[in-house]
Every structure is written in C-alpha cells, then in structure tokens.
C-alpha positions in Angstrom: 184.2 110.6 -59.2 186.7 113.0 -57.7 190.4 112.3 -58.2 192.6 111.7 -55.1 196.3 112.3 -54.4 198.3 109.2 -54.9 201.8 110.6 -55.0 203.6 113.9 -54.2 207.1 115.0 -55.1 208.5 118.2 -53.7 211.2 120.0 -55.7 214.7 120.5 -54.6 217.4 123.0 -55.6 219.5 121.9 -58.6 221.8 123.4 -61.3 221.6 122.6 -65.0 222.6 124.1 -68.3 225.4 126.6 -67.9 225.0 127.2 -64.2 221.2 127.8 -64.2 219.8 127.5 -60.7 216.4 125.9 -60.7 214.0 123.6 -58.7 214.1 120.0 -60.0 210.8 118.3 -59.4 210.4 115.3 -61.7 213.2 113.2 -63.3 214.3 109.7 -64.2 213.1 108.2 -60.8 209.5 109.4 -61.3 208.9 108.6 -65.0 206.6 105.6 -64.5 204.6 107.2 -61.6 203.9 110.3 -63.6 203.8 108.8 -67.2 203.8 110.4 -69.7 205.4 113.4 -67.9 209.2 112.8 -67.8 210.8 115.9 -66.3 209.6 119.0 -64.6 211.9 121.9 -63.7 210.8 125.1 -62.1 212.5 128.5 -62.3 211.9 131.0 -59.5 214.5 133.6 -58.6 215.1 137.3 -58.6 218.9 136.9 -59.0 220.1 137.5 -62.6 223.2 135.4 -61.8 221.0 132.4 -61.4 219.9 132.4 -65.0 222.1 134.6 -67.1 224.2 131.9 -68.8 221.1 129.9 -69.8 221.0 126.6 -71.7 223.5 126.7 -74.6 223.0 124.6 -77.7 222.1 121.0 -76.9 220.3 118.0 -78.5 217.0 116.3 -77.9 215.4 113.2 -79.3 212.3 111.3 -78.5 210.5 113.9 -76.5 208.5 117.2 -76.6 209.5 120.1 -74.3 207.1 122.8 -73.2 208.6 125.9 -71.6 206.2 128.3 -69.8 207.2 131.7 -68.4 204.8 133.2 -65.8 207.2 136.0 -65.3 210.3 136.8 -67.4 211.3 135.7 -70.9 212.8 132.8 -72.7 214.5 132.9 -76.1 214.6 129.8 -78.2 217.1 129.2 -81.1 217.2 126.0 -83.0 219.7 124.2 -85.3 218.4 126.1 -88.4 218.9 129.5 -86.9 215.2 130.1 -86.1 214.7 132.4 -83.1 211.7 133.3 -81.0 211.2 135.0 -77.6 208.1 134.6 -75.4 207.5 135.8 -71.9 205.2 137.1 -69.1 202.6 134.3 -69.5 203.7 132.8 -72.8 205.1 129.4 -73.7 207.2 127.5 -76.3 206.7 124.0 -77.6 209.4 122.0 -79.2 208.8 118.5 -80.7 212.3 117.2 -80.8 211.2 113.9 -82.4 214.0 112.4 -84.5 216.5 115.0 -83.4 216.9 118.7 -82.9 219.4 121.1 -81.4 218.3 124.2 -79.6 219.3 126.7 -77.0 217.3 128.6 -74.4 218.3 131.8 -72.7 216.2 133.5 -70.0 215.8 137.2 -69.0 213.7 138.9 -66.4 213.2 142.4 -65.0 212.2 141.6 -61.5 211.5 137.8 -61.2 212.1 134.7 -63.3 209.2 132.4 -62.7 208.3 129.4 -64.9 208.5 125.8 -65.8 209.9 123.4 -68.3 208.0 120.2 -68.9 209.2 117.2 -70.8 206.4 115.1 -72.4 207.3 111.7 -73.7 206.6 110.6 -77.3 205.0 107.3 -78.1 207.4 104.6 -79.4 206.0 104.8 -82.9 206.4 108.5 -83.0 209.9 108.9 -81.4 211.5 109.5 -84.8 208.8 111.9 -86.0 209.6 115.2 -87.7 210.8 118.0 -85.4 208.6 121.0 -84.9 208.6 124.3 -83.1 205.7 126.6 -82.0 205.6 129.8 -80.0 202.5 130.3 -77.8 202.4 134.1 -77.1 200.6 135.6 -74.2 198.0 137.3 -76.4 197.1 134.0 -78.0 196.2 132.3 -74.7 192.6 132.3 -73.6 191.9 133.6 -70.1 188.8 132.1 -68.7 187.1 133.4 -65.6 186.5 130.7 -63.0 185.0 130.8 -59.5 187.5 132.6 -57.3 190.1 133.4 -60.0 191.0 132.7 -63.6 192.3 129.8 -65.8 194.7 130.4 -68.6 194.5 127.7 -71.3 198.2 127.2 -72.4 197.5 124.2 -74.6 194.7 121.7 -75.2 191.0 122.0 -74.2 189.0 123.3 -71.2 185.3 122.8 -71.5 184.4 124.3 -74.9 187.6 126.3 -75.1 190.4 125.1 -77.4 194.0 126.1 -77.6 197.2 124.9 -79.4 197.7 121.2 -79.6 200.5 119.0 -80.8 199.7 116.2 -83.3 201.3 113.7 -80.9 200.1 113.2 -77.4 197.2 115.5 -76.3 198.1 117.9 -73.5 195.7 120.0 -71.5 197.9 122.5 -69.7 196.3 125.1 -67.4 197.8 128.1 -65.6 195.4 128.8 -62.7 195.2 131.7 -60.3 193.0 131.5 -57.2 192.2 134.2 -54.7 192.6 133.6 -51.0 190.2 130.9 -49.6 188.8 130.2 -53.1 187.7 126.7 -54.2 187.7 125.4 -57.8 186.6 122.1 -59.1 188.2 121.3 -62.5 186.7 118.7 -64.8 189.2 116.2 -66.2 189.0 113.4 -68.8 188.6 110.2 -66.9 191.0 108.4 -69.3 193.9 110.8 -68.7 196.9 110.9 -66.5 196.6 114.1 -64.5 199.3 116.1 -62.5 199.1 119.3 -60.5 202.0 121.5 -59.6 202.0 124.3 -57.0 204.0 127.0 -58.7 203.3 129.8 -56.1 201.9 129.2 -52.7 200.6 126.1 -50.8 197.3 124.6 -51.8 194.7 122.1 -50.8 194.5 119.5 -53.6 191.8 116.8 -53.3 191.6 117.5 -49.6 195.4 117.3 -49.0 197.7 120.1 -48.0 200.4 120.5 -50.7 203.4 122.7 -50.2 204.7 125.1 -52.9 206.9 123.6 -55.7 205.3 120.2 -55.3 204.1 117.9 -58.1 201.0 115.9 -57.3 200.0 112.7 -59.2 196.2 112.2 -59.1 194.3 108.9 -59.2 191.4 107.9 -61.3 188.4 110.2 -61.6 186.8 112.9 -63.7 187.4 116.0 -61.5 189.8 117.5 -59.0 189.1 120.1 -56.3 191.7 122.8 -55.6 191.5 125.2 -52.7 193.6 128.3 -51.8 194.5 129.1 -48.2 194.7 132.6 -46.8 197.0 133.7 -49.6 196.6 133.8 -53.4 198.1 130.9 -55.4 199.3 130.1 -58.9 198.9 126.4 -59.7 199.4 124.3 -62.9 197.4 121.4 -64.1 198.7 119.0 -66.8 196.6 116.2 -68.4 197.7 113.7 -71.0 197.6 110.0 -71.9 199.8 107.5 -70.1 201.9 105.5 -72.5 202.8 102.4 -70.4 205.9 101.9 -72.5 209.5 101.1 -71.4 211.7 104.1 -71.0 215.5 104.4 -71.7 216.9 107.8 -70.7 220.3 109.3 -71.3 220.7 113.1 -70.7 218.5 115.0 -73.2 217.5 111.8 -75.1 214.6 109.5 -74.1 214.0 106.4 -76.1 212.5 102.9 -75.4 215.5 100.7 -75.1 219.3 100.9 -74.8 219.9 100.0 -78.5 218.0 103.1 -79.5 220.1 105.1 -77.0 223.3 103.7 -78.4 222.1 104.6 -81.9 221.3 108.2 -80.8 224.8 108.6 -79.3 226.4 107.2 -82.4 224.4 109.7 -84.5 225.7 112.5 -82.3 229.3 111.3 -82.7 228.9 110.8 -86.5 227.1 114.1 -87.2 223.9 112.3 -88.3 221.7 113.2 -85.3 219.4 115.6 -87.2 217.2 113.6 -89.5 214.9 116.3 -90.8 214.5 120.0 -90.6 212.5 122.0 -88.2 209.8 123.9 -90.1 209.5 127.1 -88.0 206.4 128.4 -89.9 204.5 125.1 -89.8 201.0 125.6 -88.2 
C-alpha cells in the first residue's frame, strides 16, 4: 500500500545559536504528529554573516542529534575536547543521552546547505551513555536509482547497510532526482516516515510540496516522489514512533516535568554530565 500525505509543515525563517539564520521546520508544536522526530532545522544561505558565529557550547539530554551538510562544513567539539569536521555530503551523530555539552560551527565556500534533526530517545534510554560518530562523505553509499541517486546516510536501503545507532533505528536518505523523474521508495510498514524537500518543489504521494516543507506520511510500505521540470534534492527519514509523553525545555527533552527539573538542577549544580563521550567507540 502506498503511503499518503497526512500533514505538511513549511519552514519559516528563524535565528538560533549565536545569531545563526536558519529555516525552522519542526519544533515543540509538531512532536506528536511527527513522533519520534522532534526538531528539524534547515540551513540554506550564501551569506557568511548568517552562520559565522555558529552554536557555542551548549548542553543536551534525552535526544540524539543528526547534522547533515549537503554543502559546506560543520565542526563538532564536545565537553571532552574531541573535535571532528564533516562536510559536502557528510553527517555527524551525537547521542546526548544522560548529558553532553557540544558546540557546532559552520563554514562554506559558496553555499551552506544542510539539516539538523533531533531524534527522540525512548524513556528507558534517556539516560544512556553519550556517544559521538562522524559519517564522512566517502563512507556514505551512493546508490543509483531511476532518475537519480540515493545516498544512504544512516540505516538500511534494500540490501545496503549504513551506520546505525544502538537506540532507535533511523533510515536517512539523501535523494537527488533529475527533472520529471519518478521514484518509488520502499518503506517499512511499521515505521514513522517523513520527507523533507531540501531543494526544489516535489510531488510526494501525488501532492505538490513546496521547498523546505516537512511531510508526514500515513501508513503503507512505499512512497512515490516525483520531480517537476527542475532537479530536486529531497530527504527521507524513517524510524519508530514512541507514543510516549514529551517534556521539552530548550536543549533537553525528557518525559515529564520532574525529569526536566532534575536536568536543570544538574546544570546548576555542575552534575549534568553523567558519563564520558567515547569518541573512538564504534
């Protein structure tokens, strides 16, 4: 059965970090509709002033963040002094778990184009060990598809396998389609599936979707995506809906207000970091 569009959210201009200009797509008003995807921000600018101050050191707890750069670079530094830069098609994965501090700074020659996705952690794994992993461009499988190509950032596509977190599974595809191309993508019928139009308008499940729009898809085991008269770059994310309560305060996402209060107390008391990030863990 082909999935249909059940909800769309078009991004709007916003500012976050230290003056970073971005397109905010998903946030605390869409968490239950797009479960387990919490936040989605898009970066798309040619103006260095829009990104140069980046995201200085800040905490996270209870989530995983996946930062993907189609064009440009992002440098991650964490609370133990680890540092890694990926760009031009690469991604970075941080499992904040029980608590981590990190910073992110962007750089681009011509255009900064990318996404940051926040993936919720199950209640029983909110306080798991923090973990960081770089996904460099040369590690990402590029799979020819009808009318274009599919880059497997994480998870599985048919018999192809990429990096996967030990927590929620995430199939994350970076798809390029030529003008007027049509692609049918198989999806796990048990998964929550979202599409995002990163560059260009698209026809998703028979519906015209404007650029920089998140699309929540209904039940089914496939989705059809079409390009118009221009090439498109589109993202597909697939994971497992948690159907759990969400309590969100800034960079911290827990299940109830008591857990939020504990996290804030930990920040104030200097006990926020519960375990070390093992940068070399595979």
